N, C-alpha and C positions, 0 to 999 in steps of 0.2 A: 360490581355483581348487580345484574337486574333484580328488581323488587320480586318479580315472579320466582325466578330462581332462588332468591334468598328465602322466601317463605316456604318453598318446597323442600329446600335443604334443611331448614331449622324446624319444620313442622308448625309454623305459626300461621299456616295459611288460613286457618279456619276461625282465626281468634278475633272476629269483630271489629277489623280495623277498617276505617275509610280510606278507599284508594283515590288518588288524585291524578287527573290528567290536565295539565295545563292550569293548575290551580283550582280546578272544579272538583267538588266532592262528588265522585261518582255514585255515592250512596243515595243520593238525591234523584238519580234517573230512574224513570218508572220502568219496571221490568215487564215484559210481555206476558200476558196471561196464558199460562200453559196448563195448569192443572186446576180442576174443580172436583169437588165430590169426594176427596179423600180426607180421612179422619186423621188430623195431625196428632191426637191423642191416644192412637193405637199403640198398646203395648206389643206389637208384633216386631219382631228382629229379623234382619236379613244378613246372612253371612256369605260372603263372596270370596271364593278362593281362586286366585289368579295363578295359573300354571305357566310361568314364563318360558318362553323358548319355542313353543309351537310343538305339541307332541303327537306322536304317531298313534292315532286313533285305531289304525288297523290291528295294532298289537296291544291294545288296550280293550276295546269291545271287539270280540272276535266273530267274524261272520262265518259261521262253520259251514254254511251251504255254498260258500263262495271259495273253499280251500283248494279245490282242483286247480283253479286258475291263480289263485294266490300263490300256490307252490311254485308256478312257473315265473312269477313276478318277483318273488322275495324268498327264494328258498334258504337263503343264508341267515335270514332272521326270523323266519315264521315260527310261531309258537306251535309245538306239536299239539294236535287235535285232542289226543287223549289226555293231555294236561290241563285242557281248559276247563274253567268253572262255569258250568251250565247256569242259565238264568231261567228255571222253569223248563217248560216244554219247547221253549224257543230255539231256533237254530242260531241263538246268540249266546256268547259266553264272555267271561272276564279272564283276564290275564291270571295264570295260576297263583300269583302272589297276592292277589286282592281278595282274600278270604273274608276280611272284614266287611267289604263293600257287597260282596254276594250275600252275606248274612243279612245286610240291610235290606237288600232286595226281597229276600224270603220273608223278613219281617214286615214287609209292606211300607218301609221307610226309604225307598229310593225309586227314581224313575231315571231311564237312559233315554236320551234324546240323540238319534241318529244324525250323522252329518250335518252338522250346524255350521253355517258360515254366511256368506253374503254374496250376491252377485258381483262378478268382475273382481275376484279376490286379489288383493295386493300380498306379494310374498315378502314384503319388507318387515322385519320385526317391529320397527318403529311406527311405520304408517298404519300396519294392520292393527297394532296395539290402539293406537289412537282412535281408528275406527270402532274397535269394540268398546272403548271407554267412552266415547262420545255418542255411540249409536247413530253415526252418520252413514250415508251411503258411500261407496267407494270413491266417488268424484265430488264429495262434499266435505268441506272443512269447518268444523264446529269448534268453538272456544270453550264450550261447556260439556260436562259430562252427564250421562243419563240419570244418574242419581242426584247430581247437582241441580239438575232442572226439576226434579222431582221434589226436593226440598225447597226450591226458590219460591214457587208460588204460594207456599203454606206459610213462609216466613220472609214476606217481602222486604222486611227492615234489615235482614241480614246483610253485612256482617256488623253493623252498628248496634252497640248495646248488648252484646252477649259475651259471656252469660248473663242471665237476668233472673229475678225472682220466678218468673213464669216458666222460663226455660233454663234451668241451671246446669243441665247435662249436655255434653258434647253431642251434636247431631251424628257425627260419624267418627269412626276411629280406623285408622289404617295402621296395622301392626308391623311397622317397619319404620325406617328413618326417613322416608320420603312420603309424601301425601299421594294418594291415588288420585288421577285425573277424572276417575269415574264420577267423583264427588265434586268436581269443579263447577262453581256457579258463575254467574255474569260478573260479580264484583269480587268474589273470594272463594276460597275452597272451603267447603263445609266439613272436612275431615281435619282431625288432629293425628299426629303421629304418636305412636306409643310402642316402645319395646318391651318395658317391665312397669306394671302399675305400682310397684313399690319403690321404683328407683327415681322418681321425680326429685330433682332438686330445686330448691326455689332459686329463681333468677333475681338478680339485683336490679331493682327497678329505678334507682338513682334518685337524685334529688329532684323534687317538684318545682322546676323553674319554668316560667313561661316561654314557650319555643318561639323563636324569632319567626316573623312573617316572611318566610324565604322558602325556596325549595329545601334547603337544609333543615329548617324547622319542620317542614311537613314531614320529612323522612323522619326526624327525631320523634315527633308525635306518634307517627306509625309504630316505631320500634317501642316506645313507652307503652302504648296501649297493647301491643302484641304480649309483651313481657307480663303486664298486669293480668291480662286475661289468661295467659298461660298459666300463671300461678294460681288463679281462681279455679281453672278447670282441673288442675292437678290435684288440688285438695279433695274435690268431688270424687275424682276417679280413684285416689289411693283410698279414700274412705269407703268406697264401695268394694274395693278389693279386699280390704281388712275384713269386711263383714261377711263376704263370701267365703265358699268353701267347696273345693273339689271333692267328689265323692268317688273317683276312680284314680287309678294310676295310670298316667299317660306314658307313652313310649318317649325316648329321648331323641327328639328332633326339633329342628326349628318350627315346622309347622306344627307339631304337637303342642309345643310351647305357646305358639300364638292362640291355638284353639283352647288350650288350657286357661289362658289369661281371659279370653273372651267368656268362656263359661263362667269362670270366677266372678267377673265383673256383672255378667248377668244375674247371677245368684245373689250377688250383694246389692242388687237394686238399681244399678246404673240403667238409665232410661235411653242410652244410645240406641239409635233405630238400625244404623247399617255399620257393619264391620268388614273390612277388607283384609284378608289374609294372603299370604304369597308363598309359592314354593317354585324355585327356578331350577333351571338344569336341563330342560327338555329339548334343547336344540341339538339333538343327537345325530350330527353328521357322521359320526365314527363311534364305534364301540358301543352302538346302542344295546347290543347283546353280546354275550360272550360266545367266542368262536367255538367253544366245546359244548356249550348248553344254551340254547336260545331263551330259556326261561329265566337266565341269569343276565347279569350285565347292568349297564348304567340306567336303563330305563326301569328295569325290575326294582332296582334300589329306590328309585323315586316313586314307583307306584306302590311299593310297600309302606314308605312314609305317608303318602296320600290316604291309602286305605286303613292304615292302623290309626292315624290321627282323626280321620272323620269318625271311624268306628267308636274310638274312645270318647270323642266328644259327644256323639249322639247319646252313648250310654250315660255319660255324666249328666246330660240334660234330663234324660229320663228318671234318674235317681234324684235329681234336685226337683222333679215335678214341674219343670218349665218347658218341656219339649214341644208342647203345642203352641208355644210364643215363638219358636225359631225355625226358619226354613235356610236352606243353604243351596248354593250352587257352584259349579266349577266352570271355568272357561280357560281356553288359551287362544293365542292371537291366530293360529291357523293349525291345519294338520300337516301331514307329511306326504310325499309323493307315494304312489301305489308301489313302484318299483324301488327296491333297495339299491344301494351303492356298493362298490367293492370294498367298502371300508366297514362293513357290518353296520351300516347306518342308513339314514334316510334323509332326504333333502326337502326343503320348504314345498308345501304343497297347498291344498285348499281347505275343505270341510273336515270336521272332525266331531265325534260324540262329546257330549257333556252330560254331567250328572246333576240332578235335583235331588236333595236329600232332606229328611225331616218326617215327623210322625204325621203331618198333615199333607204329605205328598201322595199322589196316586201311584200305586205300584204299577209300572207299565213300561213298555218300550214303544216309544214314539218314532214312527218311520220305519223303514225297511232295511235290512242289511244291504250296504251298498252293493251294486252289480259290478263284478270284476270281469272284464272281457278276457277271452283267451289269449289275445294279444294286446299288451298294454302300451300305449304310445309313450314316447319318451317325455318326461316331465309331467305326465298325468297325475292329476290329484283325485281325490274322492269327490265326485259331483255333490253339490249342495242339495240337501232336501228341505231343511228347515232353516228359515232365515232367523239369525240370532236375535233380530228385534222381536220376533214373534215370542221368544222365550221371555225376553225382559218386559214386554208389554203384558203377558199372561201372568207374570209374577205380580206386576204392579196392580193388576185387575184382582187377581185370585187372593193376594195376600194383603196389599195395602188398600184394596177397595176403589182404586181409581176407575172412573167410568171408562167405557170402550171409546166413546166419542173423543175423550181427552187424550187417551193413549195414542189414537191415531194422529191427532193433532200434534203430539209430542215426539212420536217415533216416525211412523210413515203411514200413508193412506191405505197400504195394502195390508196392514195387520190382520192376522188371523189369531183368534184366541185358542190357546193349546190347553187341554184339560190338566194341567199340572198339579192344581190344588184341590185338596178334599174339603168337604163341607165343615171341617173343624176351624176353618180359617173364614175371614170375612166373605160373605156372599157377593156377587157381582151382578150386574145388570145385563150380562150379555146372554144370548141364547146359546145353549150347548148344543150344536147339531152333530148329530151321529151320522157319519158317511161310511157306507160298506166299502170294501175293498174296491178300488178302481182298476179296472182292467183296461190298460192302455195299448192300442195296437197302432202300428204304422205300416202303410203299404203304399209303393212297393218299398222293401227293405231288404237289401240296399237299393238306394235311389239314385238317378243320374242328375236330375234338375229339381224335381218336386216330390214330396211325400205328403200323403194324406194321414192326419192324426185322429184317431177315433177312440172315444171312451164313453162310457154311460154312467150317470148319477142316479142313486136311488132317491135322494132328495135335492131339492134346489140348494144352491150354495154359491158364495162367491168363489170364483175360480180363475186361477192364473196358469195359462199354459205357455211355456217359454222354451227356447232352444239354447243350450250352453255348449261351448267347447270343452275339450277335457282339461283346459287350465282354468276352468271356472268362469269364464267370461259370458255373461248373458248376451246372446247375439241377435235374438229375436223374441219379441212377445206376440204371441198369436192370439191370447185372449186374456182380458183382465176385467172381468165384469161378473154380475150376478148371472148365474145360469139356472134355468129350471130343472127339474129331474127329467130324466130320459137321455136318449142318444144324442151325441155332439160330435161334430167332425170340423176340422180346421186344416187348411192347406198350408204347407210350408214350402217357400220357394227358396231352394238352397244353391241356385244355379251359380251365384256369384262366390260360393265358398270351394276351397280346395278339397280334394278327397281326402276323406279320414272319417273318424268316429266322432259323433256328437250325441248329446244327451237331451232327450225331450223330458221336461219335467211338468207334471200336472199337479197342481195343488188345489184342492177343493175342501173348504173348511180346514180342519187340521189334518186331514188325510193327504199323504204325498205318495206319488208313484213316479219313478223314473224308467225310461226306456232308451236303450242304445239305438241309434239310427245311424246307418253308415252310408256315406256318399262314395260312389267310385268314379 
C-alpha cells in the first residue's frame, strides 16, 4: 500500500511525521509563502459539511418565480409550490422538510448562496470533488487542499514535532474514517480522523530500537512516530470530550452524531480550528422523490437529516454560549440537471446553492433565482452565478482575518468578497462595495453572429463579463477589469458557435446577473 493511501485509511495523515523522497526529509523543503496577516491564535472555528453525491439544488432552494417553466422540465419531481417554506418576502423557498433551516434563516443565522460552482464544470464525482477540496480551476491539478494551505503558512514546521507544548490540539478533525483532502498540505494532511471521541484505543508503540538506515527503517520510523502522536492526540481529544456537555437532544443520524461530537469537543475546550463532517447519498439518479408524493423520497429523507442536525447543532452552541465562535458551511461537488429523468431522479449537472450558518452570518440570499428557459436543452445544468472560491475566500477574510491580497494569491486573482460574515467576527481590510441591481440587456436577442451586451453600474467595481454554454463551460470573457460607474457595453462575436441558448454572466463586486442569449 502506498504511504498516502495508508495514512488516509488509518487517519494518521496529520500526525507530524516526516515524509521522505529518495532518502531526503521533505520536512526541510521550504514552503511557498501563501498566507500573511492571519491570527493563528484565534478561537474561531469553522465546520464544513460535505454533501457527497451532487445534490439537486432546484428541489432544495426553490425558485418560486420560475415554477411555470420548471413544471415543464421536471413535472415528475417538482415540489408543490404551496408546500414550499418561504424565506421572507423573497420568491425563494426551501424544501418543505427543512423547517429547522427555515427557522435559522428567520432567526438571522443562515445565508443562502445561489448557483455556486466554477467555470467549465466537471461532472465526474471524483474530479469535481478534487476541484472543490483543492480550490483549483477546472483545468488545474493541485496536490493541496484550500484549508491545508491555510494552515501551512502559519505552521511551516508541520508535520514535524506535533503535537507540541505550544500546539497540543489537532489542527483539524474529519468526522470519518478517512481524512478530508480539504486539509491536505504539501507534506502531510492537517486533519486527524475521528468517529467517537470516547472510543480511542491506545495503539501499541513497540520497542524502542534504532531503525536501520534503509527504506525499511524510514517506513518503520514513520509508523512509530505516527502511532506515538496518535496516542498523544487521542488523550487530548478524549479529555476535552469528557469535560464537554451537550445541552440539547440530537436526532438519531450519522450527521447529527458528527455535529453532536463536534459541539461536545468545542464545549470541552478543544482548540481544533476546522471540522469536516459528511453526509452522503445525494447521487439521486433514481427515486429522488416518491412517485406518489414529490415532497417525500430519498432526497427528502437526506434533507431532513441535514436540516435537523444543523438546527440542533446551532441550538446546542447557543446554549453553550459559544455560538459566536463557530461558523458553518455546506457544499456538494455539483448540482443536477434542470430536466428530470424518467426514473423520478436527476442526472449530474453544474451549479447548486449552498448554505452558510451561524450567529455571525449575515441573513441574506446572495444571487438571484436561476432563470429557467421555457425550453430546456438536453443535459443543461443551472448556470453558475457565484464562483465557489469567492465563498471560500470570503470566509477566510471575514472569519479568520486573512488579507484580501493573500486570498487572491492563494485562490485566484478574480476573487470577489461576498458579505457573508457580520461584525461579530474578525474585521477585514477589504472595502465593502454595494452594487445596486444590475440590469443586463443584449441586442439583438436572438442574434445570428454578434450581440451587444449592455449594463450600468451605480459605482465603480471590478467586473467580469463572460459567456457560458448550458453545460457550464465558460466560452468567452468579454471583460475582466475594474470598471467605473456608468453605462458599459461589450460586443460578443458568436459566429463560430452552433445555434442554441447561451448564458451571459455579469459579476460586479458581489452582485451577479445572468441573461439568456439565443443564437439562431
